[in-house]
N, C-alpha and C positions, 0 to 999 in steps of 0.2 A: 656548516652544510648536512650533520647528518640530523638535527633538530628538524632541519627545513623536511627532509627524506621522511622522517618518523610522523610528521603532521601530515603531511600529504598522502602517508598511508591511511592514519586514522581517517582524516576528511574523505576519501575513496572510500574506506568501508561503511563510514555513516552515511554516507550519500547513498550506496548499493540498499543498505538497511532501511533507511527512509522510503525508496523506491519499490520495496518489496512491501515495506507494511501498507503503502496506498495502493499497490496490487490487490492485496487482499482484501484492505478495507472495499475497494470497488467490487470484488466479487460477491462480500456479502452484502452491499447494498444491492446490488442485481438481485440478488435473491430476496431479499426484502421486498423490493419492488415489484417482481414477479406475482410473489407471495400476496401481495394486497391487489395485485391487479386480478389475479385469480377469483381472490373473496369478493372484490366490487361486479364483476362478471358475472359469476354463478348465483348470486341474489336476483 
């Protein structure tokens, strides 16, 4: 029983960390796309 609870907690924390990393990467990707769009439209 305790091992099952510990595994659930570990997977839950891992899931939250994965979602956080994906959201941070989406922000970085958006910034890069906006930068390239501005460079292309400026020419």
